[in-house]
N, CA, C and O atoms as CSV, one atom per row, in Angstrom:
chain,resi,resn,atom,element,x,y,z
A,1,MET,N,N,-210.279,-52.014,19.843
A,1,MET,CA,C,-209.610,-50.984,19.089
A,1,MET,C,C,-208.567,-50.331,19.987
A,1,MET,O,O,-208.874,-49.903,21.100
A,2,GLN,N,N,-207.361,-50.260,19.508
A,2,GLN,CA,C,-206.277,-49.641,20.244
A,2,GLN,C,C,-206.013,-48.265,19.660
A,2,GLN,O,O,-205.785,-48.133,18.458
A,3,MET,N,N,-206.043,-47.239,20.503
A,3,MET,CA,C,-205.734,-45.889,20.047
A,3,MET,C,C,-204.504,-45.412,20.803
A,3,MET,O,O,-204.462,-45.468,22.032
A,4,THR,N,N,-203.516,-44.949,20.076
A,4,THR,CA,C,-202.277,-44.485,20.668
A,4,THR,C,C,-201.988,-43.086,20.164
A,4,THR,O,O,-202.162,-42.799,18.979
A,5,ASN,N,N,-201.549,-42.223,21.052
A,5,ASN,CA,C,-201.203,-40.865,20.668
A,5,ASN,C,C,-199.702,-40.694,20.830
A,5,ASN,O,O,-199.202,-40.584,21.950
A,6,ILE,N,N,-198.985,-40.673,19.719
A,6,ILE,CA,C,-197.541,-40.497,19.732
A,6,ILE,C,C,-197.222,-39.285,18.880
A,6,ILE,O,O,-197.626,-39.212,17.720
A,7,GLN,N,N,-196.505,-38.340,19.446
A,7,GLN,CA,C,-196.143,-37.153,18.687
A,7,GLN,C,C,-194.630,-37.065,18.591
A,7,GLN,O,O,-193.952,-36.784,19.579
A,8,THR,N,N,-194.113,-37.303,17.418
A,8,THR,CA,C,-192.687,-37.118,17.163
A,8,THR,C,C,-192.552,-36.379,15.844
A,8,THR,O,O,-193.211,-36.714,14.859
A,9,LEU,N,N,-191.710,-35.392,15.836
A,9,LEU,CA,C,-191.531,-34.568,14.651
A,9,LEU,C,C,-190.108,-34.035,14.655
A,9,LEU,O,O,-189.640,-33.547,15.684
A,10,PRO,N,N,-189.417,-34.115,13.543
A,10,PRO,CA,C,-188.062,-33.561,13.503
A,10,PRO,C,C,-188.078,-32.082,13.867
A,10,PRO,O,O,-189.018,-31.366,13.522
A,11,GLU,N,N,-187.060,-31.632,14.550
A,11,GLU,CA,C,-187.008,-30.237,14.981
A,11,GLU,C,C,-187.017,-29.262,13.813
A,11,GLU,O,O,-187.456,-28.122,13.963
A,12,ASN,N,N,-186.542,-29.693,12.665
A,12,ASN,CA,C,-186.473,-28.793,11.516
A,12,ASN,C,C,-187.729,-28.839,10.645
A,12,ASN,O,O,-187.750,-28.233,9.573
A,13,ALA,N,N,-188.759,-29.534,11.074
A,13,ALA,CA,C,-189.994,-29.624,10.287
A,13,ALA,C,C,-190.689,-28.266,10.250
A,13,ALA,O,O,-190.800,-27.590,11.273
A,14,ASP,N,N,-191.152,-27.876,9.077
A,14,ASP,CA,C,-191.831,-26.595,8.913
A,14,ASP,C,C,-193.336,-26.815,8.994
A,14,ASP,O,O,-193.972,-27.190,8.009
A,15,THR,N,N,-193.888,-26.583,10.153
A,15,THR,CA,C,-195.324,-26.784,10.350
A,15,THR,C,C,-196.080,-25.466,10.446
A,15,THR,O,O,-197.292,-25.464,10.663
A,16,GLY,N,N,-195.389,-24.362,10.289
A,16,GLY,CA,C,-195.999,-23.048,10.474
A,16,GLY,C,C,-197.262,-22.827,9.664
A,16,GLY,O,O,-198.251,-22.317,10.191
A,17,PHE,N,N,-197.248,-23.202,8.394
A,17,PHE,CA,C,-198.423,-23.005,7.542
A,17,PHE,C,C,-199.626,-23.737,8.108
A,17,PHE,O,O,-200.705,-23.160,8.242
A,18,TRP,N,N,-199.439,-25.015,8.442
A,18,TRP,CA,C,-200.550,-25.833,8.927
A,18,TRP,C,C,-200.991,-25.396,10.316
A,18,TRP,O,O,-202.183,-25.420,10.619
A,19,ASP,N,N,-200.054,-24.998,11.158
A,19,ASP,CA,C,-200.418,-24.514,12.486
A,19,ASP,C,C,-201.290,-23.269,12.387
A,19,ASP,O,O,-202.213,-23.080,13.180
A,20,ALA,N,N,-200.990,-22.424,11.411
A,20,ALA,CA,C,-201.724,-21.172,11.257
A,20,ALA,C,C,-203.183,-21.395,10.861
A,20,ALA,O,O,-204.054,-20.618,11.254
A,21,ILE,N,N,-203.456,-22.438,10.096
A,21,ILE,CA,C,-204.838,-22.656,9.661
A,21,ILE,C,C,-205.564,-23.724,10.482
A,21,ILE,O,O,-206.775,-23.889,10.340
A,22,ALA,N,N,-204.845,-24.446,11.333
A,22,ALA,CA,C,-205.448,-25.562,12.073
A,22,ALA,C,C,-206.616,-25.118,12.948
A,22,ALA,O,O,-207.671,-25.754,12.947
A,23,GLU,N,N,-206.433,-24.035,13.689
A,23,GLU,CA,C,-207.491,-23.583,14.594
A,23,GLU,C,C,-208.731,-23.151,13.818
A,23,GLU,O,O,-209.853,-23.489,14.194
A,24,LYS,N,N,-208.528,-22.406,12.739
A,24,LYS,CA,C,-209.657,-21.963,11.912
A,24,LYS,C,C,-210.389,-23.171,11.320
A,24,LYS,O,O,-211.619,-23.220,11.315
A,25,TYR,N,N,-209.623,-24.136,10.827
A,25,TYR,CA,C,-210.209,-25.335,10.236
A,25,TYR,C,C,-211.033,-26.102,11.271
A,25,TYR,O,O,-212.138,-26.561,10.979
A,26,ALA,N,N,-210.492,-26.236,12.468
A,26,ALA,CA,C,-211.163,-27.004,13.516
A,26,ALA,C,C,-212.479,-26.356,13.937
A,26,ALA,O,O,-213.424,-27.053,14.307
A,27,LYS,N,N,-212.542,-25.038,13.883
A,27,LYS,CA,C,-213.751,-24.325,14.300
A,27,LYS,C,C,-214.814,-24.276,13.206
A,27,LYS,O,O,-215.996,-24.086,13.493
A,28,GLY,N,N,-214.396,-24.448,11.959
A,28,GLY,CA,C,-215.317,-24.323,10.839
A,28,GLY,C,C,-216.220,-25.538,10.670
A,28,GLY,O,O,-215.826,-26.670,10.954
A,29,ALA,N,N,-217.415,-25.286,10.211
A,29,ALA,CA,C,-218.363,-26.372,9.942
A,29,ALA,C,C,-218.039,-27.019,8.598
A,29,ALA,O,O,-217.486,-26.378,7.704
A,30,ILE,N,N,-218.386,-28.274,8.472
A,30,ILE,CA,C,-218.218,-28.975,7.196
A,30,ILE,C,C,-219.221,-28.383,6.216
A,30,ILE,O,O,-220.420,-28.343,6.493
A,31,ALA,N,N,-218.731,-27.926,5.079
A,31,ALA,CA,C,-219.578,-27.213,4.115
A,31,ALA,C,C,-220.680,-28.096,3.541
A,31,ALA,O,O,-221.803,-27.629,3.347
A,32,ASP,N,N,-220.382,-29.349,3.268
A,32,ASP,CA,C,-221.350,-30.274,2.673
A,32,ASP,C,C,-221.480,-31.499,3.576
A,32,ASP,O,O,-220.889,-32.545,3.308
A,33,MET,N,N,-222.253,-31.359,4.639
A,33,MET,CA,C,-222.375,-32.438,5.625
A,33,MET,C,C,-222.956,-33.705,5.008
A,33,MET,O,O,-222.528,-34.806,5.353
A,34,ALA,N,N,-223.911,-33.570,4.113
A,34,ALA,CA,C,-224.498,-34.751,3.473
A,34,ALA,C,C,-223.442,-35.493,2.654
A,34,ALA,O,O,-223.382,-36.722,2.676
A,35,GLY,N,N,-222.620,-34.748,1.940
A,35,GLY,CA,C,-221.547,-35.355,1.159
A,35,GLY,C,C,-220.507,-36.024,2.044
A,35,GLY,O,O,-220.004,-37.100,1.722
A,36,TYR,N,N,-220.189,-35.383,3.155
A,36,TYR,CA,C,-219.230,-35.938,4.118
A,36,TYR,C,C,-219.751,-37.255,4.692
A,36,TYR,O,O,-219.023,-38.246,4.754
A,37,GLU,N,N,-221.008,-37.256,5.107
A,37,GLU,CA,C,-221.624,-38.469,5.658
A,37,GLU,C,C,-221.670,-39.583,4.612
A,37,GLU,O,O,-221.406,-40.744,4.924
A,38,LYS,N,N,-222.002,-39.228,3.383
A,38,LYS,CA,C,-222.056,-40.215,2.300
A,38,LYS,C,C,-220.672,-40.817,2.053
A,38,LYS,O,O,-220.538,-42.024,1.852
A,39,THR,N,N,-219.657,-39.971,2.071
A,39,THR,CA,C,-218.286,-40.447,1.869
A,39,THR,C,C,-217.864,-41.381,2.996
A,39,THR,O,O,-217.292,-42.439,2.734
A,40,LEU,N,N,-218.135,-41.010,4.242
A,40,LEU,CA,C,-217.794,-41.879,5.372
A,40,LEU,C,C,-218.525,-43.217,5.281
A,40,LEU,O,O,-217.956,-44.262,5.595
A,41,LYS,N,N,-219.773,-43.181,4.854
A,41,LYS,CA,C,-220.545,-44.420,4.713
A,41,LYS,C,C,-219.921,-45.322,3.653
A,41,LYS,O,O,-219.774,-46.526,3.863
A,42,ARG,N,N,-219.555,-44.738,2.517
A,42,ARG,CA,C,-218.920,-45.524,1.437
A,42,ARG,C,C,-217.601,-46.125,1.885
A,42,ARG,O,O,-217.325,-47.297,1.630
A,43,ILE,N,N,-216.791,-45.326,2.548
A,43,ILE,CA,C,-215.510,-45.837,3.046
A,43,ILE,C,C,-215.755,-46.946,4.056
A,43,ILE,O,O,-215.090,-47.981,4.018
A,44,GLY,N,N,-216.703,-46.736,4.955
A,44,GLY,CA,C,-217.027,-47.738,5.966
A,44,GLY,C,C,-217.438,-49.069,5.367
A,44,GLY,O,O,-217.139,-50.123,5.928
A,45,GLU,N,N,-218.114,-49.028,4.242
A,45,GLU,CA,C,-218.546,-50.260,3.570
A,45,GLU,C,C,-217.370,-51.041,2.993
A,45,GLU,O,O,-217.483,-52.241,2.743
A,46,LEU,N,N,-216.252,-50.370,2.784
A,46,LEU,CA,C,-215.062,-51.024,2.230
A,46,LEU,C,C,-214.137,-51.587,3.311
A,46,LEU,O,O,-213.223,-52.355,3.011
A,47,LEU,N,N,-214.373,-51.209,4.549
A,47,LEU,CA,C,-213.497,-51.609,5.647
A,47,LEU,C,C,-214.001,-52.853,6.360
A,47,LEU,O,O,-215.193,-53.162,6.343
A,48,SER,N,N,-213.059,-53.566,6.992
A,48,SER,CA,C,-213.433,-54.721,7.815
A,48,SER,C,C,-212.568,-54.741,9.071
A,48,SER,O,O,-211.575,-54.019,9.160
A,49,ARG,N,N,-212.949,-55.565,10.033
A,49,ARG,CA,C,-212.208,-55.674,11.295
A,49,ARG,C,C,-210.787,-56.186,11.073
A,49,ARG,O,O,-209.939,-56.019,11.950
A,50,ASP,N,N,-210.506,-56.798,9.936
A,50,ASP,CA,C,-209.165,-57.305,9.637
A,50,ASP,C,C,-208.245,-56.227,9.061
A,50,ASP,O,O,-207.045,-56.456,8.912
A,51,ASP,N,N,-208.788,-55.071,8.741
A,51,ASP,CA,C,-208.015,-54.014,8.089
A,51,ASP,C,C,-207.173,-53.208,9.075
A,51,ASP,O,O,-207.492,-53.089,10.258
A,52,GLN,N,N,-206.091,-52.663,8.538
A,52,GLN,CA,C,-205.260,-51.695,9.241
A,52,GLN,C,C,-205.220,-50.446,8.370
A,52,GLN,O,O,-204.955,-50.533,7.172
A,53,VAL,N,N,-205.481,-49.295,8.959
A,53,VAL,CA,C,-205.551,-48.043,8.208
A,53,VAL,C,C,-204.478,-47.082,8.710
A,53,VAL,O,O,-204.257,-46.953,9.914
A,54,LEU,N,N,-203.817,-46.415,7.774
A,54,LEU,CA,C,-202.886,-45.335,8.090
A,54,LEU,C,C,-203.407,-44.085,7.399
A,54,LEU,O,O,-203.447,-44.022,6.170
A,55,GLU,N,N,-203.803,-43.101,8.177
A,55,GLU,CA,C,-204.293,-41.840,7.623
A,55,GLU,C,C,-203.246,-40.759,7.877
A,55,GLU,O,O,-202.920,-40.449,9.023
A,56,LEU,N,N,-202.733,-40.198,6.805
A,56,LEU,CA,C,-201.744,-39.122,6.892
A,56,LEU,C,C,-202.443,-37.796,6.651
A,56,LEU,O,O,-203.212,-37.658,5.699
A,57,GLY,N,N,-202.179,-36.826,7.505
A,57,GLY,CA,C,-202.836,-35.528,7.367
A,57,GLY,C,C,-204.264,-35.576,7.864
A,57,GLY,O,O,-205.175,-35.094,7.191
A,58,CYS,N,N,-204.467,-36.157,9.041
A,58,CYS,CA,C,-205.826,-36.381,9.552
A,58,CYS,C,C,-206.484,-35.127,10.102
A,58,CYS,O,O,-207.667,-35.159,10.443
A,59,GLY,N,N,-205.755,-34.027,10.199
A,59,GLY,CA,C,-206.359,-32.789,10.696
A,59,GLY,C,C,-206.888,-32.958,12.104
A,59,GLY,O,O,-206.151,-33.353,13.007
A,60,THR,N,N,-208.153,-32.661,12.293
A,60,THR,CA,C,-208.758,-32.751,13.622
A,60,THR,C,C,-209.028,-34.189,14.050
A,60,THR,O,O,-209.301,-34.445,15.223
A,61,GLY,N,N,-208.957,-35.110,13.128
A,61,GLY,CA,C,-209.199,-36.514,13.458
A,61,GLY,C,C,-210.664,-36.909,13.446
A,61,GLY,O,O,-211.009,-38.007,13.882
A,62,SER,N,N,-211.531,-36.038,12.955
A,62,SER,CA,C,-212.969,-36.332,12.988
A,62,SER,C,C,-213.325,-37.571,12.170
A,62,SER,O,O,-214.162,-38.371,12.587
A,63,SER,N,N,-212.700,-37.730,11.022
A,63,SER,CA,C,-212.968,-38.930,10.214
A,63,SER,C,C,-212.385,-40.163,10.883
A,63,SER,O,O,-213.005,-41.227,10.878
A,64,ALA,N,N,-211.199,-40.026,11.456
A,64,ALA,CA,C,-210.556,-41.149,12.150
A,64,ALA,C,C,-211.431,-41.658,13.289
A,64,ALA,O,O,-211.573,-42.867,13.473
A,65,LEU,N,N,-212.009,-40.753,14.041
A,65,LEU,CA,C,-212.857,-41.159,15.164
A,65,LEU,C,C,-214.087,-41.929,14.701
A,65,LEU,O,O,-214.570,-42.817,15.402
A,66,ARG,N,N,-214.584,-41.591,13.535
A,66,ARG,CA,C,-215.764,-42.277,13.001
A,66,ARG,C,C,-215.417,-43.624,12.383
A,66,ARG,O,O,-216.203,-44.568,12.472
A,67,LEU,N,N,-214.238,-43.721,11.753
A,67,LEU,CA,C,-213.878,-44.934,11.016
A,67,LEU,C,C,-213.098,-45.948,11.849
A,67,LEU,O,O,-213.159,-47.145,11.569
A,68,ALA,N,N,-212.378,-45.499,12.852
A,68,ALA,CA,C,-211.528,-46.394,13.648
A,68,ALA,C,C,-212.265,-47.592,14.244
A,68,ALA,O,O,-211.700,-48.685,14.264
A,69,PRO,N,N,-213.492,-47.441,14.728
A,69,PRO,CA,C,-214.181,-48.606,15.301
A,69,PRO,C,C,-214.486,-49.712,14.286
A,69,PRO,O,O,-214.845,-50.823,14.675
A,70,LEU,N,N,-214.348,-49.422,13.002
A,70,LEU,CA,C,-214.688,-50.389,11.961
A,70,LEU,C,C,-213.529,-51.301,11.578
A,70,LEU,O,O,-213.723,-52.280,10.858
A,71,VAL,N,N,-212.318,-50.986,12.056
A,71,VAL,CA,C,-211.127,-51.736,11.654
A,71,VAL,C,C,-210.370,-52.252,12.872
A,71,VAL,O,O,-210.640,-51.861,14.008
A,72,GLY,N,N,-209.417,-53.138,12.604
A,72,GLY,CA,C,-208.617,-53.686,13.688
A,72,GLY,C,C,-207.618,-52.690,14.248
A,72,GLY,O,O,-207.370,-52.665,15.453
A,73,ARG,N,N,-207.045,-51.871,13.381
A,73,ARG,CA,C,-206.060,-50.875,13.817
A,73,ARG,C,C,-206.170,-49.653,12.916
A,73,ARG,O,O,-206.215,-49.772,11.691
A,74,TYR,N,N,-206.213,-48.486,13.532
A,74,TYR,CA,C,-206.315,-47.229,12.799
A,74,TYR,C,C,-205.259,-46.280,13.355
A,74,TYR,O,O,-205.281,-45.935,14.537
A,75,THR,N,N,-204.347,-45.869,12.507
A,75,THR,CA,C,-203.306,-44.932,12.905
A,75,THR,C,C,-203.499,-43.654,12.107
A,75,THR,O,O,-203.532,-43.681,10.877
A,76,ALA,N,N,-203.625,-42.538,12.807
A,76,ALA,CA,C,-203.829,-41.250,12.151
A,76,ALA,C,C,-202.789,-40.269,12.670
A,76,ALA,O,O,-202.492,-40.233,13.864
A,77,THR,N,N,-202.243,-39.478,11.763
A,77,THR,CA,C,-201.214,-38.519,12.164
A,77,THR,C,C,-201.357,-37.226,11.373
A,77,THR,O,O,-201.886,-37.203,10.262
A,78,ASP,N,N,-200.868,-36.155,11.980
A,78,ASP,CA,C,-200.917,-34.853,11.336
A,78,ASP,C,C,-199.739,-34.025,11.836
A,78,ASP,O,O,-199.276,-34.228,12.958
A,79,LEU,N,N,-199.250,-33.099,11.022
A,79,LEU,CA,C,-198.137,-32.251,11.438
A,79,LEU,C,C,-198.520,-31.269,12.529
A,79,LEU,O,O,-197.698,-30.941,13.384
A,80,SER,N,N,-199.751,-30.798,12.510
A,80,SER,CA,C,-200.200,-29.818,13.497
A,80,SER,C,C,-200.915,-30.514,14.641
A,80,SER,O,O,-201.674,-31.460,14.425
A,81,PRO,N,N,-200.671,-30.041,15.865
A,81,PRO,CA,C,-201.337,-30.678,17.020
A,81,PRO,C,C,-202.828,-30.399,17.048
A,81,PRO,O,O,-203.526,-30.861,17.950
């Protein structure tokens, strides 16, 4: 699995809204952990090592970290660092 961290964003991009809530979101617990785990399991069952995934708006990347080992290439990006 290849993981690459590339951050490029146009200078005029408006990320203020997402930057303002990113820290709060990252600190908060998942409200329905059982539902989250069930969803990740279902998605995982649909993936294979031949797949390439592009996740837009990955937030903290918690789902990406769990799903990336299941595919050949996983690219995740978000406007907020």
